[in-house]
C-alpha positions in Angstrom: 0.1 -0.1 -0.1 1.2 3.7 -0.8 1.2 5.2 2.2 3.5 8.0 1.2 0.8 9.4 -1.7 -1.7 9.0 0.7 0.2 11.3 3.2 0.8 13.6 0.5 -3.0 13.7 0.1 -3.4 14.6 3.7 -4.6 11.2 4.8 -2.6 9.6 7.5 -3.5 6.3 8.1 -0.8 6.9 11.3 -2.6 9.5 13.2 -4.0 9.4 16.5 -7.8 8.1 16.1 -7.4 7.6 12.3 -9.8 4.7 11.1 -8.4 2.2 8.7 -4.9 0.6 7.7 -5.6 1.1 4.1 -6.5 -2.4 3.5 -9.3 -2.9 6.3 -11.4 -0.5 8.1 -12.1 -2.6 10.9 -10.8 -5.5 12.8 -11.9 -9.2 11.8 -13.9 -9.5 15.2 -14.8 -5.8 14.8 -17.0 -7.1 11.7 -19.4 -9.2 14.1 -20.0 -6.0 16.3 -23.6 -4.7 15.9 -22.9 -1.4 17.7 -22.2 0.8 14.8 -20.0 3.2 17.5 -18.5 0.3 18.9 -17.1 -1.2 15.5 -16.0 2.3 14.4 -13.7 2.1 17.1 -12.4 -1.0 16.7 -11.2 0.3 13.2 -8.8 2.6 14.9 -5.0 2.0 14.1 -3.2 4.6 16.6 -5.1 5.7 19.7 -2.6 8.3 20.5 1.2 6.5 20.8 -0.4 3.3 21.6 -1.9 1.2 18.6 -5.7 0.6 18.3 -7.1 -2.9 18.0 -6.6 -2.4 14.3 -2.9 -1.7 14.7 -2.6 -4.6 16.8 -4.0 -6.7 14.1 -2.3 -5.2 11.5 0.9 -5.9 12.8 0.6 -9.4 14.2 -1.1 -9.9 10.3 2.3 -8.9 8.8 4.5 -11.1 11.0 2.0 -13.9 10.2 2.6 -13.4 6.4 6.4 -12.7 6.7 7.1 -15.8 9.0 4.8 -18.0 6.8 6.4 -17.0 3.5 10.0 -17.7 4.9 8.8 -21.4 6.3 7.6 -21.9 2.9 10.7 -20.8 0.8 12.5 -22.9 3.2 10.2 -26.0 2.7 10.9 -25.1 -1.4 14.4 -25.3 -0.8 14.4 -28.7 1.4 12.5 -30.2 -1.1 14.9 -29.0 -4.2 17.6 -30.9 -2.2 16.0 -34.0 -1.5 15.1 -34.2 -5.0 18.4 -34.3 -6.1 19.3 -37.1 -3.2 20.9 -34.6 -1.1 20.5 -34.4 2.6 19.3 -31.2 4.0 20.8 -31.6 7.3 24.1 -31.5 5.8 23.8 -28.7 4.0 21.9 -26.3 6.4 23.8 -28.2 9.5 24.2 -25.2 12.4 27.6 -26.4 13.3 28.7 -25.1 9.7 27.4 -21.7 9.8 29.9 -18.9 10.5 29.8 -17.4 14.0 30.5 -13.5 14.6 31.9 -12.7 17.9 31.0 -9.6 19.4 34.3 -8.2 18.9 33.8 -8.0 15.1 30.9 -5.7 15.5 31.4 -2.0 14.8 30.9 0.7 18.1 27.6 1.0 18.3 26.4 4.6 17.2 23.7 5.1 19.8 24.6 3.7 23.0 27.6 3.8 25.7 30.2 0.7 24.3 30.4 0.2 28.3 26.6 -0.9 28.4 26.1 -2.4 25.0 29.4 -4.2 24.0 28.6 -7.1 27.2 27.6 -10.5 27.1 24.1 -10.0 29.3 21.1 -7.8 28.8 20.3 -5.6 31.7 18.2 -6.8 34.5 14.7 -4.7 35.9 13.0 -5.6 38.8 9.9 -3.9 38.1 6.8 -3.4 40.7 4.6 -2.0 37.8 2.0 -4.1 36.3 1.9 -6.1 33.9 5.3 -7.5 34.2 7.0 -9.9 32.5 10.5 -11.9 32.0 13.2 -12.2 34.7 13.1 -9.7 37.5 17.2 -9.2 37.5 17.5 -8.0 41.3 14.9 -9.1 44.5 13.8 -8.0 47.7 16.4 -9.6 50.2 14.4 -11.6 53.2 14.5 -9.1 56.2 15.8 -12.3 58.2 18.0 -13.8 55.6 21.5 -14.6 56.9 23.3 -12.8 54.4 21.1 -9.6 54.6 23.5 -6.7 55.7 20.4 -5.1 57.7 19.3 -8.2 59.4 17.4 -7.4 62.7 16.8 -3.5 61.9 13.2 -2.4 60.3 12.5 -3.1 56.6 8.9 -2.4 56.5 8.6 -1.1 52.6 5.7 -2.2 51.1 4.2 -2.5 47.5 1.8 0.1 46.7 0.0 0.4 43.5 -1.9 3.6 41.8 -5.6 3.8 42.8 -7.3 3.6 39.1 -11.0 2.7 38.5 -12.4 0.6 35.4 -12.4 3.3 33.3 -8.4 4.2 33.4 -7.0 4.8 30.1 -10.1 3.5 28.3 -11.7 5.6 25.1 -14.4 7.7 25.6 -16.5 5.7 23.0 -16.1 2.7 24.6 -16.8 3.7 27.9 -20.2 5.5 26.5 -20.8 1.6 25.2 -19.7 -0.5 27.9 -20.8 1.7 31.2 -23.9 0.3 31.5 -23.3 -3.5 30.4 -22.9 -6.4 32.4 -19.3 -7.3 30.8 -18.1 -4.0 31.5 -15.2 -5.8 33.6 -13.5 -6.6 30.1 -12.7 -2.8 29.9 -10.4 -2.4 32.8 -6.6 -1.8 31.7 -4.1 -4.0 32.7 -1.7 -1.2 33.0 -1.2 -0.1 36.9 1.9 2.2 38.3 3.5 0.8 41.5 6.4 0.8 43.3 7.8 -0.4 47.2 6.9 2.4 49.2 8.2 4.1 52.4 6.1 7.0 53.9 8.5 7.9 57.0 11.5 6.2 58.8 9.0 3.6 60.7 9.3 1.9 57.4 13.2 1.5 58.3 15.2 0.1 55.2 14.6 -2.1 52.0 17.1 -4.5 50.8 17.7 -5.7 47.1 20.0 -8.5 46.7 21.2 -7.6 42.9 21.9 -10.3 40.5 25.4 -11.3 38.9 26.3 -8.1 37.0 29.0 -7.7 34.4 29.6 -3.8 34.3 28.7 -2.9 37.7 25.2 -0.3 36.7 23.1 0.4 39.1 19.7 2.5 38.8 16.5 3.0 40.4 13.3 5.0 39.2 10.5 6.6 40.8 7.1 6.4 40.8 4.7 8.0 39.7 5.3 10.8 37.4 8.3 11.2 34.0 10.3 13.6 36.1 10.2 12.3 40.0 13.6 11.4 40.1 15.2 14.5 41.0 13.2 15.2 43.7 12.8 11.7 45.1 16.0 10.5 44.9 18.8 13.2 43.9 17.6 15.8 46.3 16.0 14.0 49.0 18.0 14.5 52.2 16.0 12.1 54.3 16.8 9.1 52.0 20.3 7.2 52.6 21.1 4.3 49.9 24.4 2.4 50.4 26.1 -0.5 48.2 27.2 -3.4 50.1 27.0 -1.2 53.1 29.1 1.5 52.1 26.6 4.6 52.0 26.6 6.4 48.1 27.7 9.7 47.4 24.9 11.5 45.9 26.9 14.1 44.5 28.3 11.2 42.2 24.6 10.2 40.9 23.1 11.9 37.9 19.7 11.4 35.9 19.7 8.3 33.7 18.4 7.1 31.1 15.1 9.6 31.9 13.8 11.9 34.3 12.0 9.1 36.4 15.5 7.2 37.2 19.1 7.8 39.0 22.2 6.4 38.2 23.7 5.4 41.6 26.5 3.8 40.0 27.9 3.8 36.7 30.0 1.0 37.3 31.5 -1.5 39.9 33.7 0.6 42.7 37.7 -0.1 41.5 38.1 -2.2 44.5 35.6 -4.5 42.9 36.6 -4.7 39.2 36.8 -7.7 37.9 34.7 -9.5 40.6 31.2 -9.6 39.2 30.5 -13.0 40.3 30.0 -11.8 43.7 26.2 -11.1 44.6 25.8 -7.4 45.9 23.5 -5.7 48.1 21.7 -2.2 47.5 20.1 -0.5 50.8 17.6 2.2 50.5 16.9 3.7 54.0 13.8 6.4 55.1 15.7 8.9 57.3 13.9 10.9 60.1 11.8 14.0 58.5 10.9 12.2 55.1 8.3 14.9 54.1 6.9 12.7 51.0 6.7 9.1 50.1 9.6 7.1 48.1 8.4 4.7 45.7 10.8 2.9 43.8 9.4 1.1 40.6 12.7 -0.2 39.0 16.1 -1.5 39.9 17.8 -1.8 37.0 21.2 -3.6 36.9 23.9 -4.5 34.3 
C-alpha cells in the first residue's frame, strides 16, 4: 500500500484516531459488532502513541505473513535438495554456520559501549503491572542470613496507584460499555506502582542484586515522568548504600530518563573484575521524610 501517496493527499493512516489501515476499516472480530460506534472504534489504527485494535491486528498479521512466507521458501529449498538426493541436514547444518564474535561488530552509534558491548542484557526488577520476563534484582528476606541489615526495621510495602475501571479506556468504549454487565473486560492491565516508604518508621529495604557484568545500578521512581530529582537526587531524608557503603549523592545523575537515577555507573575500583559476587543495595528512609518514596524499578547490568 502506498502510504506516502496518501500522506501527500492529507490522509495519515497513523494519525491518532484514524480509522482504517489502507487494507481494512475494522478488525476481523469487529465485523461481528452490531454497535456502529463500537465497530468504528475497533477500526482505529493508533489511539495516540499506543496502537488501536486495528493497529495490533495489522502488526500481528504482518509477522504471520512474513514468517509463513519464510517457512514456505525454506520448505521449497529443502524439497529441492531432497529431489537431487542430498541430505538437507548436511547442507544447512548449524555446525557449519559462521559465528561472528561480538568483537567483530563495529562500535555502537547510539549507546555507551560499556553498556552495549556486553554479554548480558540489563536486569530489571519492576513493581508496575503488567510485568513479564526475568526480574534481575530481588527484595532480600529481612531475616535472611546474608542480609546486611538483618535485625533492623525493613517494612517497605508494595504500593499501586488507585485507578478505576475506566482508566485509559477511550470515551467511545466507555459510552458503550458503562451500562453493560460485561464492562469488566474494559479494565486496563496497566497500573503504576512501587515499593514504598512513607516515613522513617518503614526503615530500610534491601535489594539482592544479580550477577553483574558492568556494575551499573539504576533506580526509578513512581509516579510521574520527572520524579527522580526530588524523590532521590535532592532528597536529604534518603540514604542509599551499596554493600554497606553509603553512596555519595554528588556522583549520582539522572539516567536514562527523568524518572530514574544512576546510583553507580560501574563497579567500584576495589570490586573490578569480581562480577561474580552478589551485591546488596540498601535504601533507608530517614527521620524527616516529607513525601513517600516509591521505587518502581531497579535496573542492573
